[in-house]
Backbone as numpy.savetxt, mean C-alpha at the origin, in Angstrom:
# Nx Ny Nz CAx CAy CAz Cx Cy Cz
-20.36 19.00 -24.43 -19.49 19.37 -23.50 -18.14 19.58 -24.10
-17.46 20.55 -23.85 -16.25 20.64 -24.39 -15.25 20.04 -23.74
-14.32 19.36 -24.62 -13.16 18.76 -24.07 -12.17 19.45 -23.16
-11.69 18.96 -22.06 -10.70 19.74 -21.06 -9.29 19.41 -21.67
-8.78 20.51 -22.01 -7.48 20.35 -22.51 -6.33 21.20 -21.89
-6.45 21.95 -20.98 -5.68 22.68 -20.50 -5.61 22.50 -18.65
-4.36 22.00 -18.06 -4.44 21.83 -16.76 -4.52 22.96 -15.90
-4.09 24.07 -16.34 -4.37 25.36 -15.36 -5.65 25.72 -15.34
-6.61 25.16 -16.25 -8.03 25.85 -16.20 -8.92 24.78 -15.11
-8.27 23.87 -14.38 -8.99 22.99 -13.76 -8.96 23.41 -12.48
-10.22 23.33 -11.69 -10.23 23.48 -10.35 -9.69 22.28 -9.62
-9.56 22.47 -8.11 -9.00 21.43 -7.25 -10.14 20.46 -7.37
-11.27 20.68 -7.28 -12.28 19.33 -7.31 -12.24 18.54 -8.70
-12.03 19.53 -9.78 -11.88 18.64 -11.04 -10.44 17.68 -11.11
-9.46 18.46 -10.43 -8.29 17.57 -10.62 -8.36 16.21 -9.80
-9.32 16.55 -8.45 -9.44 15.04 -7.82 -10.32 14.27 -8.31
-11.18 14.71 -9.11 -12.21 13.95 -9.90 -11.44 13.26 -11.06
-10.57 13.56 -11.70 -9.64 12.98 -12.66 -8.87 12.19 -12.22
-8.13 12.26 -10.97 -7.37 11.29 -10.31 -8.09 10.33 -9.85
-9.39 10.47 -9.53 -10.06 9.33 -9.08 -10.69 8.33 -10.24
-10.80 8.90 -11.70 -11.28 8.15 -12.71 -9.91 7.51 -13.19
-8.80 7.96 -12.82 -7.59 7.57 -13.45 -7.09 6.34 -12.54
-7.27 6.18 -11.51 -6.70 5.21 -10.45 -7.50 3.89 -10.73
-8.89 3.67 -11.33 -9.37 2.67 -11.58 -10.59 2.46 -10.38
-11.27 1.48 -10.66 -12.48 1.10 -9.50 -11.91 0.98 -8.29
-10.96 0.10 -8.23 -10.48 -0.30 -6.79 -9.82 0.72 -6.43
-8.92 1.21 -6.84 -8.07 2.65 -6.26 -9.06 3.67 -5.88
-9.92 3.97 -6.59 -11.03 4.94 -6.18 -11.87 4.44 -5.01
-12.19 3.21 -5.02 -12.82 2.59 -3.85 -12.16 2.81 -2.26
-10.69 2.61 -2.47 -9.86 2.79 -1.41 -9.93 4.34 -0.99
-9.81 5.23 -1.80 -9.82 6.60 -1.73 -10.77 7.12 -1.17
-12.17 6.77 -1.65 -13.49 7.41 -1.00 -13.69 6.75 0.29
-12.93 5.60 0.70 -13.21 5.12 2.10 -12.62 6.03 2.87
-11.79 6.95 2.64 -10.84 7.83 3.36 -11.59 9.19 3.48
-12.51 9.25 2.98 -13.18 10.75 2.78 -14.56 10.73 3.54
-14.95 11.93 3.71 -16.28 12.14 4.43 -17.22 12.29 3.34
-18.53 12.30 3.92 -19.63 12.42 2.87 -19.68 13.54 1.91
-19.52 14.65 2.71 -19.58 15.95 1.81 -18.34 15.96 0.67
-17.22 15.26 0.98 -16.12 15.36 0.00 -16.45 14.26 -0.99
-16.90 13.14 -0.57 -17.48 12.24 -1.70 -18.66 12.91 -2.57
-19.63 13.51 -2.09 -20.46 14.11 -2.75 -19.91 15.19 -3.93
-19.03 16.02 -3.35 -18.63 16.82 -4.34 -17.65 16.40 -5.33
-16.85 15.43 -4.98 -15.99 14.80 -6.23 -17.02 14.03 -7.11
-17.88 13.26 -6.51 -18.86 12.56 -7.36 -19.51 13.36 -8.37
-20.12 14.55 -7.81 -20.73 15.43 -8.86 -19.83 15.97 -9.93
-18.67 16.61 -9.34 -17.78 16.95 -10.32 -17.27 15.76 -11.41
-17.09 14.56 -10.89 -16.78 13.39 -12.02 -17.82 13.28 -13.05
-19.04 13.59 -12.63 -20.35 13.36 -13.36 -20.45 14.25 -14.51
-19.83 15.53 -14.19 -19.84 16.68 -15.21 -18.46 16.97 -15.86
-17.51 15.91 -15.77 -16.31 16.48 -16.39 -16.26 16.47 -17.76
-16.98 15.31 -18.56 -17.04 15.24 -19.97 -15.61 14.67 -20.47
-15.32 15.06 -21.55 -14.10 14.38 -22.39 -12.85 15.09 -21.56
-11.80 14.26 -21.30 -10.52 15.11 -20.70 -9.62 14.75 -21.69
-8.75 15.37 -22.28 -7.58 15.21 -23.16 -6.42 14.33 -22.44
-5.82 13.31 -22.99 -5.01 12.61 -22.37 -3.74 13.42 -21.87
-3.56 14.36 -22.63 -2.34 15.37 -22.21 -2.52 15.92 -20.66
-3.71 16.25 -20.55 -4.35 16.82 -18.97 -4.05 15.72 -18.15
-4.25 14.56 -18.16 -4.17 13.47 -17.52 -2.69 13.21 -17.07
-1.89 13.43 -18.36 -0.51 13.19 -17.87 0.01 14.34 -17.24
-0.27 15.54 -17.57 0.23 16.44 -16.82 -0.18 16.61 -15.18
-1.38 16.34 -15.08 -1.89 16.10 -13.61 -0.78 15.28 -13.01
-0.77 13.85 -13.52 -0.03 13.09 -12.63 1.40 13.57 -12.38
1.91 14.13 -13.20 3.37 14.78 -13.21 3.38 15.86 -12.15
2.28 16.67 -11.98 2.43 17.84 -11.15 1.89 17.08 -9.74
1.06 15.93 -9.80 1.07 15.37 -8.28 2.30 14.62 -8.08
3.00 14.11 -8.83 4.24 13.34 -8.43 5.31 14.54 -8.01
5.38 15.62 -8.65 6.31 16.62 -8.34 6.05 17.00 -7.14
4.71 17.48 -6.67 4.34 18.02 -5.57 4.72 17.14 -4.09
4.19 15.97 -4.54 4.38 14.79 -3.28 6.14 14.49 -3.09
6.89 14.79 -3.97 8.23 14.33 -4.06 9.10 15.53 -3.72
8.60 16.67 -3.74 9.32 17.81 -3.40 8.64 18.72 -2.29
9.63 18.71 -1.13 8.99 19.31 0.20 8.75 20.91 0.05
9.48 21.38 -0.74 9.40 22.70 -1.28 8.08 23.16 -1.62
7.33 22.42 -2.50 6.23 22.84 -2.98 4.81 21.81 -2.34
5.26 21.25 -1.30 4.03 20.23 -0.71 3.05 21.12 -0.17
1.75 20.95 -0.47 0.51 21.58 0.13 -0.17 20.49 0.81
-1.04 21.14 1.51 -1.83 20.05 2.55 -1.07 19.15 3.39
-0.08 19.42 4.04 0.87 18.73 4.49 0.39 18.61 6.31
1.02 17.81 6.98 0.63 17.82 8.46 0.94 19.14 9.08
2.22 19.56 8.61 2.64 21.04 9.27 1.77 22.08 8.87
1.26 22.33 7.76 0.60 23.25 7.20 -0.81 23.21 7.90
-1.33 21.77 8.35 -2.64 21.84 8.80 -2.44 22.30 10.20
-1.41 21.79 11.00 -1.19 21.89 12.49 -1.11 23.57 12.34
-0.29 24.20 11.46 -0.30 25.85 11.63 -1.79 26.53 11.52
-2.60 25.95 10.56 -4.00 26.48 10.63 -4.56 26.18 11.97
-4.55 24.76 12.36 -5.45 24.95 13.56 -4.97 25.41 14.70
-3.65 25.83 14.86 -3.18 26.76 15.91 -3.79 27.96 16.16
-4.18 28.34 14.76 -4.74 29.72 14.82 -6.14 29.85 15.00
-6.98 28.67 15.49 -8.37 28.55 15.85 -8.55 27.55 17.21
-7.65 26.87 17.43 -7.83 26.18 18.77 -6.54 26.22 19.79
-6.81 25.90 20.89 -5.89 25.87 21.89 -4.81 24.71 21.72
-3.59 24.91 22.35 -2.44 23.88 21.63 -2.80 22.47 22.24
-3.29 22.51 23.18 -3.65 20.82 23.72 -4.28 20.18 22.75
-5.66 21.02 22.46 -6.46 20.31 21.40 -5.93 20.12 19.97
-5.15 21.10 19.46 -4.36 20.83 18.26 -3.52 19.59 18.38
-2.71 19.38 19.67 -1.86 18.36 19.69 -2.73 16.98 19.57
-3.78 16.98 20.37 -4.54 15.65 20.30 -5.18 15.54 18.85
-5.56 16.30 18.23 -5.98 16.12 16.89 -5.12 15.77 15.78
-3.82 16.32 15.99 -2.57 16.09 15.25 -2.18 14.61 15.44
-2.04 14.23 16.77 -1.87 12.84 16.97 -2.82 11.81 16.34
-3.83 12.37 16.60 -4.96 11.24 16.12 -4.97 11.08 14.61
-4.62 12.11 13.83 -4.91 12.14 12.48 -3.48 11.55 11.58
-2.11 11.65 12.61 -1.19 11.06 12.06 -1.06 9.63 12.29
-1.69 9.15 13.27 -1.55 7.84 13.83 -2.12 6.76 12.72
-2.17 5.56 13.04 -2.86 4.49 12.24 -4.28 4.84 12.08
-4.83 4.33 10.68 -6.38 4.38 10.48 -6.92 3.49 11.40
-8.21 4.00 11.68 -9.16 3.32 12.38 -10.04 4.18 13.35
-11.35 3.90 13.64 -12.24 4.61 14.46 -11.85 4.61 15.82
-11.71 3.29 16.26 -11.27 2.92 17.69 -9.90 2.82 17.98
-9.40 2.91 19.14 -8.16 2.75 19.56 -7.58 1.12 19.11
-8.59 0.21 19.14 -8.22 -1.15 18.76 -8.16 -1.32 17.43
-8.85 -0.50 16.78 -9.01 -0.64 15.33 -7.53 0.02 14.66
-7.07 1.19 15.45 -5.81 1.53 14.97 -4.68 0.65 15.30
-4.68 -0.22 16.50 -3.61 -0.83 16.92 -3.55 -2.22 15.88
-4.85 -2.51 15.39 -4.79 -3.46 14.24 -4.13 -3.10 13.07
-3.83 -1.91 12.82 -3.20 -1.25 11.75 -1.66 -1.13 12.23
-1.36 -1.20 13.19 0.00 -1.10 13.56 1.05 -2.38 13.22
2.06 -2.21 12.71 2.96 -3.33 12.34 3.15 -4.18 13.56
3.20 -5.35 13.50 3.40 -6.30 14.57 4.49 -6.26 15.47
5.88 -5.93 14.62 6.95 -5.79 15.35 7.08 -4.58 16.08
6.52 -3.33 15.63 6.58 -2.31 16.30 5.92 -2.31 17.39
4.47 -2.99 17.22 3.66 -3.18 18.47 4.12 -3.97 19.71
4.91 -5.03 19.07 5.59 -6.07 20.24 6.59 -5.28 20.78
7.41 -4.64 20.31 8.72 -3.98 20.75 8.00 -2.99 21.82
6.96 -2.38 21.78 6.24 -1.68 22.91 5.71 -2.45 23.95
5.17 -3.56 23.79 4.22 -4.09 24.71 5.34 -5.00 25.53
6.39 -5.52 24.90 7.42 -6.26 25.78 8.01 -5.55 26.94
7.75 -4.32 26.99 7.99 -3.43 28.28 6.93 -3.14 29.11
5.72 -3.62 28.81 4.39 -3.31 29.56 4.28 -4.59 30.59
3.50 -4.53 31.42 3.09 -5.42 32.46 2.20 -6.46 31.63
2.45 -7.84 31.85 1.79 -8.93 31.21 0.17 -8.90 31.12
-0.21 -8.18 32.42 -1.74 -8.05 32.23 -2.18 -7.07 31.29
-1.45 -5.89 31.12 -1.80 -4.93 30.04 -1.84 -5.80 28.50
-0.53 -6.31 28.34 -0.62 -6.82 26.90 -1.64 -8.08 26.85
-2.16 -8.61 27.78 -3.18 -9.68 27.89 -4.56 -8.90 27.34
-4.75 -7.72 27.94 -6.03 -7.01 27.56 -5.95 -6.41 26.18
-4.72 -5.71 25.74 -4.52 -5.48 24.33 -4.74 -6.61 23.30
-4.08 -7.70 23.36 -4.12 -8.73 22.57 -5.36 -9.46 22.45
-6.36 -9.24 23.69 -7.73 -9.86 23.59 -8.72 -9.06 22.79
-8.19 -7.56 22.40 -9.15 -6.78 21.95 -8.83 -6.50 20.39
-7.38 -6.79 19.93 -7.22 -6.93 18.51 -7.73 -8.38 17.78
-7.64 -8.10 16.56 -8.13 -9.41 15.76 -7.28 -10.51 15.97
-7.69 -11.84 15.87 -6.71 -12.74 16.67 -5.42 -13.06 15.55
-5.55 -12.97 14.29 -4.54 -13.11 13.45 -3.54 -12.04 13.75
-3.64 -10.74 14.13 -2.72 -9.78 14.41 -2.21 -10.06 15.76
-3.06 -10.56 16.54 -2.48 -10.80 17.99 -1.60 -11.92 17.89
-1.88 -12.89 17.14 -0.75 -13.85 16.79 0.53 -13.61 16.32
0.49 -12.71 15.36 1.76 -12.15 14.70 2.62 -11.39 15.91
1.79 -10.55 16.59 2.51 -9.69 17.79 2.99 -10.75 18.71
2.15 -11.72 19.12 2.71 -12.82 20.20 4.09 -13.59 19.71
4.22 -13.64 18.30 5.41 -14.57 17.98 6.66 -13.41 17.99
6.45 -12.28 18.21 7.53 -11.50 18.36 7.88 -10.98 19.80
6.96 -11.51 20.58 7.44 -11.19 22.01 8.43 -12.37 22.51
9.58 -11.60 23.72 10.19 -12.93 24.11 9.30 -14.23 24.71
9.94 -15.25 24.57 9.16 -16.34 24.46 8.59 -16.55 25.98
9.35 -16.35 27.08 8.86 -16.52 28.63 7.85 -15.58 28.74
8.04 -14.19 28.27 6.90 -13.06 28.36 5.54 -13.69 27.76
5.89 -14.05 26.35 4.48 -14.44 25.77 3.68 -15.63 26.38
4.63 -16.57 27.07 3.79 -17.81 27.64 3.17 -17.00 29.15
3.66 -15.95 29.64 3.12 -15.53 30.67 1.68 -14.91 30.17
1.98 -14.19 29.36 0.51 -13.52 28.54 -0.46 -14.47 28.02
-0.02 -15.69 27.60 -0.79 -16.83 27.19 -1.66 -17.47 28.57
-0.83 -17.82 29.55 -1.39 -18.02 30.72 -2.39 -17.07 31.48
-1.87 -15.90 31.36 -3.06 -14.92 31.69 -4.45 -14.98 30.95
-4.30 -15.08 29.61 -5.47 -14.97 28.79 -6.33 -16.24 29.02
-5.58 -17.39 29.46 -6.41 -18.57 29.80 -7.28 -18.35 31.15
-6.69 -17.60 32.12 -7.32 -17.33 33.24 -8.40 -15.92 33.31
-8.24 -15.28 32.24 -8.89 -13.96 32.16 -10.27 -14.25 32.14
-10.86 -13.24 33.13 -12.37 -12.85 33.08 -12.71 -11.54 32.49
-13.96 -11.21 32.45 -14.25 -10.03 31.81 -13.49 -8.91 32.34
-13.20 -7.97 31.60 -12.35 -6.95 32.08 -13.02 -5.59 32.26
-12.96 -5.25 33.42 -13.76 -3.97 33.85 -13.48 -2.71 33.10
-14.61 -1.97 32.94 -14.72 -0.87 32.14 -13.53 0.27 32.41
-13.32 0.36 33.75 -12.20 1.43 34.18 -10.96 0.84 33.99
-10.76 -0.52 33.85 -9.17 -1.06 33.58 -9.27 -0.91 31.96
-10.14 -1.23 31.38 -10.11 -0.90 29.86 -9.82 0.50 29.17
-10.63 1.37 30.12 -10.29 2.76 29.77 -8.82 3.24 30.24
-8.35 2.71 31.33 -7.05 3.05 31.70 -5.91 2.65 30.73
-6.05 1.43 30.03 -5.17 0.78 29.30 -5.31 1.52 28.02
-6.60 1.84 27.46 -6.60 2.49 26.21 -6.19 3.87 26.33
-6.27 4.54 27.55 -5.79 5.91 27.87 -4.16 5.96 27.60
-3.69 4.93 28.42 -2.30 4.90 28.23 -1.73 4.64 26.79
-2.05 3.74 26.18 -2.01 3.51 24.74 -2.14 4.90 23.93
-3.07 5.59 24.10 -3.17 6.81 23.43 -2.34 7.91 23.55
-1.77 8.14 24.87 -1.02 9.14 25.29 0.45 8.82 25.31
0.67 7.59 25.32 2.07 7.17 25.20 2.57 6.44 23.77
1.92 5.22 23.52 2.37 4.77 22.28 1.62 5.28 21.13
0.76 5.62 20.95 0.16 6.22 19.68 0.77 7.72 19.41
0.71 8.48 20.45 1.59 9.77 20.19 3.01 9.51 19.81
3.70 8.72 20.33 5.09 8.64 19.87 5.11 8.04 18.53
4.27 7.21 18.08 3.93 6.44 16.79 3.69 7.52 15.70
2.77 8.46 16.04 2.38 9.46 15.34 3.57 10.34 14.94
4.30 10.62 15.88 5.61 11.45 15.64 6.73 11.17 14.71
6.65 9.66 14.85 7.78 8.97 14.05 7.33 8.24 12.52
5.96 8.26 12.75 5.68 7.59 11.50 5.14 8.70 10.22
6.31 8.84 9.55 5.99 9.68 8.31 6.52 8.84 6.98
5.47 8.69 6.45 5.50 7.80 5.29 6.17 8.61 4.18
7.16 8.06 3.51 7.79 8.77 2.42 7.04 8.88 1.35
7.09 10.21 0.80 6.13 10.43 -0.63 6.46 9.70 -1.73
7.88 9.28 -1.77 8.44 8.59 -2.89 7.71 7.01 -2.82
7.40 6.39 -1.78 6.73 5.13 -1.57 5.50 5.45 -2.31
4.68 6.32 -1.86 3.10 6.56 -2.12 3.02 6.76 -3.75
4.00 7.43 -4.18 3.95 7.72 -5.59 4.26 6.35 -6.51
5.51 5.62 -5.88 5.71 4.32 -6.44 4.78 3.43 -6.53
3.80 3.40 -5.33 2.63 2.58 -5.22 1.48 2.71 -6.45
1.43 4.22 -6.46 0.40 4.44 -7.57 0.97 4.10 -8.81
2.37 4.50 -9.24 2.76 3.86 -10.54 2.59 2.63 -10.72
2.89 1.70 -9.75 2.87 0.22 -9.86 1.49 -0.11 -10.37
0.17 0.75 -9.86 -1.09 0.08 -10.50 -1.32 0.99 -11.96
-0.74 1.75 -12.23 -0.85 2.28 -13.79 -0.68 1.07 -14.91
-1.32 1.27 -15.88 -0.97 0.28 -17.02 0.53 0.76 -17.56
1.05 0.07 -18.41 2.40 0.13 -18.77 2.61 1.18 -19.35
1.83 1.53 -20.45 2.02 2.70 -21.34 1.84 4.24 -20.47
0.88 4.09 -19.74 0.83 5.30 -18.84 1.95 5.52 -17.71
2.16 4.44 -17.21 3.32 4.50 -16.19 4.37 4.87 -17.32
4.78 4.48 -18.24 5.82 4.91 -18.98 6.04 6.47 -19.36
4.89 6.77 -19.73 4.90 8.26 -20.09 5.08 9.08 -18.91
4.33 8.79 -17.87 4.51 9.58 -16.73 5.88 9.68 -15.80
6.62 8.24 -16.35 8.00 8.23 -15.64 9.00 9.18 -16.56
8.68 9.00 -17.83 9.51 9.69 -19.00 9.47 11.37 -18.53
8.21 11.80 -18.31 8.03 13.08 -18.05 8.64 13.67 -16.65
8.53 12.52 -15.64 8.95 13.01 -14.41 10.49 13.19 -14.55
11.13 12.19 -15.21 12.76 12.29 -15.31 13.20 13.45 -15.94
12.30 13.99 -16.77 12.67 15.28 -17.47 12.65 16.53 -16.38
11.87 16.30 -15.38 11.69 17.28 -14.49 12.53 17.09 -13.43
12.35 15.89 -12.89 13.13 15.63 -11.71 13.83 14.05 -11.53
14.83 14.24 -12.10 15.61 12.87 -12.35 15.74 12.02 -10.96
16.17 12.85 -9.96 16.41 12.09 -8.50 15.15 11.37 -8.13
14.08 12.25 -8.19 12.98 11.63 -7.63 12.54 10.46 -8.49
12.56 10.49 -10.02 12.31 9.54 -10.74 12.97 8.28 -10.59
14.25 8.41 -10.11 15.32 7.24 -9.86 14.64 6.46 -8.57
14.40 7.38 -7.47 14.12 6.79 -6.37 12.92 6.21 -6.32
11.85 6.63 -7.07 10.34 5.89 -7.37 10.71 4.62 -8.18
11.47 4.54 -9.35 11.78 3.17 -9.71 12.47 2.25 -8.83
13.37 2.74 -7.92 13.99 1.73 -7.16 12.94 1.15 -6.12
11.91 1.77 -5.88 10.80 1.41 -4.97 9.66 0.56 -5.44
9.59 0.74 -6.82 8.24 -0.04 -7.57 8.94 -1.41 -7.70
7.65 -2.33 -7.62 7.98 -3.87 -7.94 7.24 -4.18 -9.15
7.98 -4.54 -10.24 7.40 -4.70 -11.35 7.33 -6.02 -11.67
6.46 -6.50 -12.84 6.38 -8.02 -13.11 7.91 -8.53 -13.53
8.75 -7.86 -14.13 9.97 -8.46 -14.41 10.79 -8.76 -13.21
10.46 -8.00 -12.05 11.12 -8.38 -10.78 10.87 -9.54 -10.31
9.66 -10.24 -10.68 9.58 -11.61 -10.61 10.69 -12.61 -10.85
11.56 -12.25 -11.94 12.73 -13.02 -12.14 13.70 -13.07 -11.15
13.56 -12.41 -9.82 14.41 -12.53 -8.88 14.12 -13.34 -7.89
13.13 -14.17 -7.89 12.51 -15.17 -7.24 13.32 -16.34 -7.33
13.78 -17.30 -6.07 14.25 -18.40 -6.28 13.42 -19.43 -6.59
14.13 -20.60 -7.05 13.11 -21.80 -7.56 11.79 -21.76 -6.83
12.01 -21.98 -5.37 10.86 -22.30 -4.61 9.93 -21.28 -4.51
10.25 -20.03 -4.71 9.40 -18.87 -4.65 8.67 -18.98 -6.09
9.41 -19.19 -7.16 8.38 -19.31 -8.35 7.54 -20.44 -8.53
7.94 -21.51 -7.83 6.89 -22.87 -7.69 5.83 -22.41 -6.77
5.91 -21.77 -5.68 4.74 -21.23 -4.77 3.96 -20.16 -5.54
4.62 -19.34 -6.42 3.61 -18.37 -7.26 2.86 -19.16 -8.20
3.65 -20.19 -8.92 2.76 -20.77 -10.03 1.69 -21.72 -9.30
1.84 -22.02 -8.00 0.61 -22.78 -7.57 -0.53 -21.79 -7.25
-0.25 -20.65 -7.06 -1.27 -19.62 -6.69 -2.13 -18.92 -7.90
-1.24 -19.13 -8.98 -1.86 -18.11 -10.09 -2.71 -19.13 -10.93
-3.80 -18.44 -11.40 -4.58 -19.14 -12.30 -3.87 -19.33 -13.56
-4.06 -20.49 -14.16 -3.40 -20.84 -15.50 -3.70 -20.02 -16.52
-4.85 -19.72 -16.82 -5.31 -18.69 -18.07 -4.41 -17.29 -17.82
-4.33 -16.92 -16.36 -3.92 -15.55 -16.09 -2.37 -15.66 -16.55
-1.68 -16.81 -16.03 -0.21 -17.01 -16.10 -0.03 -16.99 -17.66
-0.71 -17.77 -18.51 -0.30 -17.63 -20.09 -0.35 -16.23 -20.52
-1.50 -15.61 -20.40 -1.60 -14.07 -20.70 -0.52 -13.17 -20.37
-0.10 -13.39 -19.18 0.91 -12.63 -18.54 2.38 -12.97 -19.20
2.48 -14.05 -19.56 3.95 -14.31 -19.99 3.75 -14.25 -21.50
2.97 -13.98 -22.29 2.69 -13.61 -23.52 3.49 -12.22 -23.93
3.47 -11.40 -22.74 4.12 -10.07 -22.62 5.46 -9.89 -21.95
6.11 -11.26 -21.28 7.40 -11.11 -20.51 8.50 -11.46 -21.47
9.65 -11.05 -20.97 10.80 -11.22 -21.59 11.01 -12.81 -21.80
12.03 -13.07 -22.45 12.21 -14.58 -22.98 12.90 -15.07 -21.79
13.69 -14.29 -21.00 14.29 -14.98 -19.59 13.37 -15.31 -18.59
12.42 -14.36 -18.50 11.27 -14.61 -17.51 10.58 -15.54 -17.73
10.05 -15.89 -19.07 9.35 -16.96 -19.68 10.08 -18.33 -19.23
11.47 -18.59 -19.45 12.09 -19.53 -19.25 12.21 -19.92 -17.71
12.30 -18.95 -16.97 12.37 -18.99 -15.50 10.99 -19.85 -14.95
10.10 -19.52 -15.54 8.79 -19.99 -15.13 8.65 -21.44 -15.87
8.97 -21.40 -17.10 8.80 -22.87 -17.59 9.79 -23.93 -17.16
10.89 -23.38 -16.74 11.99 -24.17 -15.97 11.52 -24.85 -14.60
10.50 -24.27 -14.01 9.94 -24.67 -12.64 8.56 -25.37 -12.95
8.45 -25.66 -14.02 7.10 -26.58 -14.14 7.62 -28.03 -14.65
6.64 -28.83 -14.71 6.67 -30.25 -15.14 6.89 -30.14 -16.66
7.52 -30.86 -17.38 7.80 -31.03 -18.79 6.39 -30.91 -19.39
5.21 -31.67 -18.95 3.98 -31.84 -19.36 3.36 -30.54 -19.13
3.39 -30.01 -17.96 2.60 -28.66 -17.76 3.03 -27.53 -18.77
4.53 -27.63 -18.96 5.12 -26.47 -19.52 4.70 -26.67 -21.04
4.73 -27.73 -21.46 4.08 -28.06 -23.03 2.78 -27.63 -23.02
1.94 -28.01 -22.13 0.58 -27.49 -22.19 0.36 -26.24 -22.34
1.10 -25.28 -21.26 1.10 -23.93 -21.36 1.65 -23.44 -22.50
2.66 -23.65 -23.17 3.03 -23.28 -24.38 2.09 -23.37 -25.56
1.37 -24.46 -25.58 0.42 -24.71 -26.74 -1.00 -23.63 -26.39
-1.17 -23.64 -25.19 -2.19 -22.57 -24.87 -1.93 -21.20 -25.23
-0.77 -20.87 -24.87 -0.30 -19.43 -25.35 -0.25 -19.60 -26.80
0.00 -20.44 -27.48 0.22 -20.17 -28.97 -1.28 -20.01 -29.58
-2.05 -21.07 -29.12 -3.48 -21.08 -29.31 -4.25 -19.62 -29.11
-3.84 -18.76 -28.30 -4.25 -17.26 -27.75 -4.23 -16.54 -29.22
-3.26 -16.57 -29.75 -3.02 -15.54 -30.82 -2.68 -14.20 -30.40
-3.04 -13.13 -31.00 -2.52 -11.80 -30.60 -3.60 -11.57 -29.23
-2.92 -10.83 -28.27 -3.52 -10.34 -26.96 -3.28 -9.02 -26.71
-4.49 -8.32 -26.55 -4.55 -6.96 -26.05 -3.12 -6.79 -25.31
-2.62 -5.61 -25.27 -1.74 -5.14 -24.45 -2.37 -4.85 -22.77
-3.67 -4.37 -22.97 -4.23 -3.99 -21.77 -4.51 -5.22 -20.86
-4.92 -6.52 -21.56 -5.05 -7.87 -20.99 -3.91 -8.39 -20.53
-2.86 -8.13 -21.08 -1.47 -8.70 -20.64 -1.01 -7.65 -19.40
-1.03 -6.39 -19.46 -0.89 -5.65 -18.01 -1.93 -6.10 -16.99
-3.04 -6.30 -16.95 -3.82 -6.70 -16.07 -3.51 -8.06 -15.36
-3.20 -9.08 -16.33 -2.65 -10.21 -15.84 -1.37 -10.32 -15.10
-0.47 -9.40 -15.72 0.70 -9.23 -14.96 0.64 -8.36 -13.60
0.01 -7.46 -13.36 -0.50 -6.57 -12.29 -1.04 -7.81 -11.38
-1.98 -8.90 -11.77 -2.52 -9.83 -10.89 -1.52 -10.75 -10.34
-0.54 -10.99 -11.16 0.48 -11.84 -10.58 1.46 -11.23 -9.62
1.68 -9.76 -9.84 2.41 -9.17 -8.89 1.90 -8.92 -7.71
0.47 -8.77 -7.61 -0.28 -8.64 -6.28 -0.14 -9.92 -5.61
-0.57 -11.03 -6.39 -0.46 -12.31 -5.55 1.04 -12.47 -4.91
2.07 -12.26 -5.71 3.44 -12.35 -5.19 3.68 -11.42 -4.09
2.93 -10.23 -4.12 3.19 -9.74 -2.75 2.24 -10.00 -1.43
1.19 -10.54 -1.80 0.44 -11.12 -0.82 1.16 -12.42 -0.02
1.80 -13.18 -0.98 2.45 -14.56 -0.46 3.72 -14.00 0.18
4.42 -12.90 -0.35 5.38 -12.43 0.57 5.03 -11.89 1.80
3.91 -11.20 2.05 3.32 -10.77 3.29 3.10 -11.99 4.24
2.76 -12.96 3.66 2.61 -14.13 4.56 3.74 -15.02 4.86
4.87 -14.53 4.39 6.04 -15.10 4.50 6.33 -16.16 3.60
5.67 -16.49 2.45 5.68 -17.81 1.91 6.66 -17.65 0.84
7.18 -16.37 0.41 8.01 -16.36 -0.49 8.95 -14.92 -0.15
10.17 -14.57 -0.76 10.65 -13.69 -0.53 10.91 -12.66 -1.75
10.63 -11.30 -1.72 10.68 -10.39 -3.01 11.91 -9.67 -2.53
12.69 -9.69 -3.60 14.01 -8.83 -3.65 13.64 -7.18 -3.47
14.40 -6.36 -2.63 13.85 -5.27 -2.34 14.94 -4.11 -3.44
15.47 -4.83 -4.44 16.33 -4.17 -5.46 17.62 -3.61 -4.98
17.85 -3.64 -3.49 18.98 -3.29 -2.93 19.86 -4.16 -2.99
19.39 -5.53 -3.06 20.57 -6.86 -2.76 20.34 -7.10 -1.40
19.70 -6.68 -0.45 19.67 -6.99 1.04 19.02 -8.22 1.19
17.98 -8.63 0.25 17.11 -9.84 0.33 17.77 -10.89 -0.67
18.87 -10.51 -1.38 19.46 -11.54 -2.33 20.01 -12.71 -1.62
19.55 -14.00 -1.92 20.12 -15.00 -1.46 21.32 -15.45 -1.68
22.32 -16.08 -1.02 23.59 -16.44 -1.44 23.60 -17.90 -1.22
24.22 -18.60 -2.04 24.22 -20.22 -2.08 25.58 -20.61 -2.07
């Protein structure tokens, strides 16, 4: 089978298949989860028949993708273009309902969707509702999400909701339908109209999951074509070196969560300053043992270093999401002043 060497010769399905192969198993799994069965079959069949793809084609494809995502003038497959197409074949009320549904949070049911709404956003809406309505909502979403929402409600209001939950009996179907209808027509519709994810954030997340060499090539190419977008993406990316902005408590929390063998491999490719930050937050004995382990490793493949560093970054993000550490947003707004 001939090697694919020209981007312009690729079909849309081939471009999608190459992208799926490039983002790795975990990334591809998340993307497949968003597709219907026919799309999965088409892309899978195309992937199986791709053959060899020249590295320059992969690079050109990612740059093309980044350019389209970060340039509204050349964006295709947008909500707006989809809406215009639907308006030609469906009545306006049906189009509005469909667009509100696809713009809203992911999930098959209303309660699934609510589970994917930021707890602060949901709490700000619910605090203006009747306590009984809030009781029904929090009884239907997952308990961990309900807990986060509850913590953002005014204390007196939250206690009223808790007391009602303690006395709560089975919710009648018509009451549940009424609450669901209100959420769909009021909250979800407004959320869908205001919830527009910045394309630069999406590209930054993708770049964060590329290995170091690939990310460097794509970023260099993007800088040549669109320096402003490249700078915005850089500012949004969180890299391994950004762990150097953690405070001592954050470093120690991260050290407890990371496997020691992963830590050693990751630090093999770290700057001297970042290495010293981690060693200075260990006991003298632990630091000595880690240095000896790193020396005994000998040369380490760059891919292994990248994987270990990416694993540490993901652990740091998970800890930040739980509120256990604070990650700098690169704008200085989260920098701690002592």
